[in-house]
C-alpha positions in Angstrom: -3.6 11.9 14.2 0.0 12.1 13.3 2.1 9.2 12.0 3.6 8.3 15.4 0.1 8.0 16.9 -1.1 5.9 14.0 1.9 3.6 14.3 1.4 3.3 18.1 -2.3 2.4 17.7 -1.5 -0.3 15.2 1.7 -1.6 16.8 4.0 -1.0 13.8 6.9 1.3 13.1 6.6 4.7 11.6 8.9 3.4 8.8 6.4 0.6 8.1 3.6 3.2 7.7 5.7 5.1 5.3 6.5 1.9 3.4 2.8 1.0 3.0 2.2 4.6 1.7 5.0 4.3 -0.8 3.7 0.8 -1.8 0.2 2.3 -2.5 -1.5 0.3 0.2 -2.3 3.4 2.4 -3.7 6.5 0.7 -1.6 9.6 1.0 -2.8 11.6 4.1 -3.5 15.2 4.0 -0.9 17.5 5.5 -1.2 20.2 8.2 -0.1 23.7 7.6 3.1 22.8 9.3 3.6 19.9 6.8 2.8 17.0 9.2 0.8 14.1 7.8 -2.7 14.0 9.2 -4.2 10.5 9.4 -7.9 9.8 9.8 -9.8 6.8 11.2 -10.0 5.4 7.7 -6.2 5.2 7.6 -6.2 3.4 11.0 -8.8 0.8 9.9 -6.9 0.2 6.6 -3.6 -0.2 8.4 -5.1 -2.6 10.8 -6.4 -4.6 7.9 -3.0 -4.6 6.2 -1.3 -5.7 9.5 -3.8 -8.5 9.9 -3.1 -9.7 6.4 0.6 -9.6 7.0 0.3 -11.7 10.2 -1.2 -14.3 7.8 1.9 -13.9 5.7 0.0 -12.5 2.7 2.1 -10.8 0.2 1.9 -7.1 -0.6 0.4 -7.8 -4.1 -2.2 -10.1 -2.5 -3.1 -7.4 0.0 -3.4 -4.9 -2.8 -5.9 -7.2 -4.5 -7.9 -7.6 -1.3 -8.0 -3.9 -0.7 -9.1 -3.3 -4.3 -11.9 -5.9 -3.8 -12.8 -4.4 -0.5 -13.4 -1.1 -2.4 -16.0 -2.8 -4.5 -18.5 -3.9 -1.8 -21.3 -4.9 -4.2 -19.3 -7.4 -6.3 -19.1 -11.1 -5.5 -16.5 -12.5 -3.3 -15.3 -15.4 -5.5 -12.0 -13.5 -6.2 -11.4 -13.3 -2.4 -12.0 -17.0 -2.0 -9.7 -17.8 -5.0 -7.0 -15.6 -3.5 -7.3 -17.3 -0.2 -7.3 -20.8 -1.8 -4.1 -19.9 -3.6 -2.5 -18.7 -0.4 -3.6 -21.9 1.4 -2.0 -24.0 -1.3 1.3 -22.0 -1.0 1.2 -22.6 2.8 0.7 -26.3 2.3 3.7 -26.5 0.0 5.8 -24.6 2.6 4.6 -27.0 5.2 5.6 -30.0 3.2 9.1 -28.5 2.6 9.4 -27.7 6.3 8.4 -31.3 7.2 11.0 -32.6 4.8 13.6 -30.3 6.3 12.7 -31.5 9.8 13.1 -35.1 8.7 16.5 -34.4 7.2 17.7 -32.6 10.4 16.4 -35.4 12.6 18.3 -38.0 10.5 21.4 -35.8 10.7 21.0 -35.4 14.4 20.9 -39.2 14.8 24.4 -39.5 13.3 25.9 -38.3 16.6 23.9 -39.9 19.5 26.7 -39.9 22.0 29.4 -37.3 22.8 32.5 -37.7 20.7 35.4 -35.5 19.7 34.6 -33.1 17.0 36.9 -35.2 14.7 34.6 -38.2 15.2 31.3 -36.2 15.1 28.9 -38.0 12.7 27.0 -34.8 12.1 30.1 -33.0 10.8 31.2 -36.0 8.8 27.8 -36.1 7.1 27.7 -32.4 6.5 31.1 -32.8 4.8 29.8 -35.7 2.7 26.7 -33.7 1.7 28.8 -32.3 -1.2 28.8 -35.8 -2.7 25.2 -36.6 -1.8 26.4 -39.5 0.4 25.1 -38.1 3.7 22.5 -39.7 5.9 20.1 -36.8 5.8 19.7 -36.6 2.0 17.8 -39.5 0.4 18.3 -39.1 -3.3 14.6 -39.8 -4.1 13.5 -37.2 -1.5 15.8 -34.5 -2.9 14.0 -34.6 -6.3 10.5 -34.8 -4.7 11.1 -31.6 -2.6 12.8 -29.5 -5.2 
């Protein structure tokens, strides 16, 4: 199959397929006499694997490790478990940061409960005060805990 067909079957752009080739995640396909890339089912399966990993927000280096491990079917899977445990820990850190951001935004939103003129808007006043760390959304102790 040609690159457009491969992209269509996996739901990604042709440029994404080329990017994964350049990154070394997809092996170089053979070329037809006319110079077109000729992809096989193995390319399709590998690209689907890569796309699935990307939907889980795995990085290119992590996917490369998983693909290398996949190529060694008789070895133990502890390295796969370790990689996933590390990814889970990173997601948990991101979630804590996002919850903190949500708390800050909610505190900021509560600074303007009723309609006012822009000049009297508590949100804008607090955003201006943020430069001096005197705003309602930034608790000094939380700033250091999140950073």
